[in-house]
C-alpha positions, 0 to 999 in steps of 0.5 A: 672546930673545922672548916665548916664551923665558926665557934665562939667560946665563952660569953663576952657582952662587949663582943656580942654585936659582932657575933650576932652579925656573923651568926645571922641566919637567913634565906634570901627573903628574911634574916635574923641576927644571931642574938641570944633568945634571952638576956640583956646585951642583945641587939635583936634584928629580923629584916625582910628583904625590901621592907622599908619605911620612912620617918621624919626626925628633927635635927637642930630644929630642922626636919629630915626624912630617912628611909630604913630597912625595918627591924621587924617583931622579934620571934626569938625570945625564949627564956627559962627558970628553975624553981624559985629562980629568976628568968635565965639571963647569961650575964646574971648567972654562974655559967659553967660553960658557954659556946656558940657554933655556926654550922656553915654547911647546914645553916644551923646556929647551936648554943650549948651552955651549962649554968648553976642556979643559986641553989646549986642546981646545974642544968645543960641547955642546948639550942639549935636555930634555923631560918629555913632555906627550904621554906622561906617563911619559916624559922625554928628554935629547938631547946633541949634541957638536961637537969644534971644534978636535980629533978623538978619543974622547969618554967619556959617562956616563949614570946613574940615581941613587937616592942622593937625599933631600929636602934642597932646603930648608935649614931642613928639613935638621935633619929626616929626608929619607931617604925612599927605601930598598930600592934595586935596579938592573939591566939588561934587553936593554941597558936600565938600570933602578932601583927604590926604595921609600918607607919608610912609604907603601911606594910603589915607584918605577922608572926605566928608561933607553934610550941611543940613539947612533950605531952603532959606539959602545962601551957598558958598564953598571955597576950597584950597588944605589943607582945604575946607569950606562952608559958610552959612547965616541963617536968625534968628528971635527972639526966634525961633530956627534954625538948621544947621547939618554937616554930615560927612563920613570918609573913607580910602584906608584900608576899605573893599568894596570901589573903592577909598576913595573919591568916597566911602566917597561921597556915604556914606554921600549921603545915610546918613539920616537926623540927627534925623534918624542917632541919632535913629539908633545910639541910637538903636545900643548903646542900644544893646551894653548896654544890652550885656555890662551893669554892675550895682552897687549901687549909681549914682556916682559909676554907672556913672564911671563904665559906663564911663569905659564900654563906652570908652572901647566899643568906642575903641573895639566894634563889628565893631572892630571884622573884623578889623586888630587892637589890643588894643591901650594902650590909646584908640583912644583918643589921641597920648600918646604912639603913639597909640601903642599896649602893653600888655593892652589886658591882662586887657581888653580881659577877660572882652570882652571874656565874652560879645563880644567874637567875638571882643576878637577873632579879637584881638587875630587874630591881634596877629596871623597875626603878627606871622611871624614877631614874628618868625623872631624876635625870630630867629634874637635874637637866639631863637625859636618860636615867640617873640612878640614886647613890642610895636606893631603897623602896621606890628608887628615889634618892635616899642619901641623907642630906646630913651625916654625923661625924662621931669624932666631932659630934657635928652633923655635916652636909652629905654630898655623896649623892654626887656619886653618879658612878653608881649608874656605871656599876649597874651598866657594868653588871648588865654587860657582865651578865650578858657575857656570863649567860649570852643573854641580853633581854630587851629590858636589860638593853633598855637599862644599859642604853638609858644609863648611857644616855644619861652619861652622854648628857653629863659630858659637855664639850669644852674646847676640844674635850668633853668634860664631866663636872660636878660629880664625886668618885668612889674615893668619897673623901673628895666632894669638892674643891678647897674653898669652893662653895659649889660641891663636886669635882671635874673629870673624875678619871674613873667616871670619865674612862668608864663612861667611854667604856659604857658608850662603846658597850652601848653601841654593841647593845644597840646592835643586839636590840635594834628595836631599842637602838638610839637614832644614828645621830645619837650613836654618832654623838656617843662615839664622839664622846667616847673618843674625846673625854678628858682625862688628866695626868700628872707626875706620870700617873692618871690624875684622880680628877682635874686639879688633884695635882694641886692638892697638898701632901698629907703628913702620913706619918702623923695619920698612918693607921687612921682609916677615916681621915675625913672624920679625924681632920674635920674634928681638928678643924681641917678638911680632907678635900685639901689633901692627896688622900683617898678613903679607898680605891678611886682611879685604881677601880679602873684596874679592878674592872678592866683588864690592862689591855682594855684600859690602855686601849680606851686611853689610847682611843681617847687620844692619850699616849700611854707609857708602858709603866703608866698603870704600875706607876699609877697603882704605886702612887695611889697606894701610898695615899690611901687610908683604906677607910672602907672594907672594899679598899682591900679587895680592890688593892689585892686585885690590882697588885696580884700580878705585880706584887704578889706578897702585898696582894696577899696581905690585902686579900687576907685583910679583906677576908678577915675584915668582918671576923676581926672587925678591922674598921673598928666597930662597924661589923656589929652593925651588919656585915660588909656584903660588897667586901665578902662578894668581892673576895669571892670574885677576886678568887675567880676573876683575878687569881683564877684569871677568868675573863668573860668575852663575847667570843668565849671564856679566857683563863689566865691563872695567877693562883697564890702559892698560899691558896694551894689548889683553887677549885670551883664550879661555874655555870657559863652560858648554860654549861657547867665547868669545873676548874681546878688550878694551882700556881703551876697547872690548871684542870678544866672538866678534868683535862690537865694542861700547863697554861702559859699566861695569856694563851689559854682560851676556853670554849666549853663543851657540853660534857 
């Protein structure tokens, strides 16, 4: 084991789901979970970015429509058998050794096993798998057999399997997942192919496979409508390795430059080179990505986890993603949790991308801009101006948040009010501004996006007395969706929403100056300015109140529930309601400290007319930290950030929890359903903008390092407004493009040169 590998020794059926998610391979266009090519305890999943489908399901006599990222036909299946034996399944044979090794540097998953059949024959099997980062349509599985104490024929069966559905999340299995229909299979010049179509979105998907093996081996193809198999017989000699390679192309009707998916898949697989050449090109592509994306910290264990996070982020959002019409799926392309929807996780991912892959970050903003008409319609239908983006987005930008959700603790389906999290629009606007700061570019369509979001939040703000208020919303906390005993959902004056609205309206004025052709009328700008000075923020006990009325809620018996991450589920199962308590799932008010430097947050509050005591922020951090259950992986990211300068030990504890949140499955069974992409991106952004202290400003880049001792030397390369900057820093010193200097906090301003 080294700092570039993730290793799983032994076969543990109960842990296969987590291993599959963390061993997923992808290229930003499609990804395939690390399921074994054979055996029973496997959750196969291949997902193409942006390929969604809707189905109607019946729940308690009521019809509900859900849109899913579709689990596409399985290209992986490959099994084998010694003479007189059944097909190999790891859970049914005598395993002598069994090991998976994920090579993060090269994007290759290796499985190495030895097994003994019922006749005492021992065989070694070594498999190498890749999803090409060089050719985004191609994947390959190489299998090498070595007969250790015998010789004779080895049967091998390779299959393209359309008999899959969305079954990867247990709590969704009461809903329909049979998205694929109209299966067809066949053979063309010894190439197997399979096509299928999604039921409602009518996306056609095609797989084509080529089997490369030693000359003289016999081969037979069997085809039925929903799967097609190729059977080969390899002649093994004792101790002599024999290799068979399955090379696959995956295409859809959403692809560019194709006549039809089936003929495109066949052309791609015909022109694909042998495995070694595929691997060489794939490795070269990954080396290029690592040169742009690498973050170095001291110690192999920390380095491995940081690289794992970079790896999975780039497998979901690579340069291949830039030209696709896709957003940031909360669980990557690694599983079916949250149905593959796009939430606000881009807030934690895009700032890191903008400083390394600005073209990818711009593509993600374009996904939102293309759905601006839908967001405008949604705002208009709700009685507002501007653009109201949905909490959950998928194919076309309509609201995909389910109307109900299942509480596994009680078995009850409950109303889902999370669509009231209007703050998703604030996240989009924040990323537009961060991209401008990182690149110096504000394309007109980005300005249009930010200004229309500002128009929506201005229309949310209604004057009550001498203060503007925003009512009927939810904050990032997600526990509180209404007031106890009140039938109408929503909260008034969520502090995060109101303060970030003031921030947005200020940035909208700046944007209007950069895009005068899109600038709102002077009267509208003046109204925005007035709102940004008079929005209501509540306070109690010397801290910022999460929302109006928060101070009146009860204190929870934390001794009883300490360690319970999903308090909402636990309390509902007991017949209680989390809305009654001062308890948060994750950071809400403290998100302000995550997004805004202390001076900027203080400045906004003072601009709103509030007196800010010197200890307001520190008191607010301590207050909510004691009342948070950390029921989300994002919670550890935010708390590590806000504690970085006041409590370094506690910040480090939260940082390591965030780093290991998927490796250790800290949320208790959720990683198997897909990685937590926001938390992974958030840890990387935390390294650069918090611990390294990078602050992007309109007039330059500010560096104020606070590198924890346990990180040692923190090194990274960023791309800032066209200039490449190499930064190395530890607790005492920083180097920028090789120039050393001791930095006094708050006094280091960087304006990079082209060197």
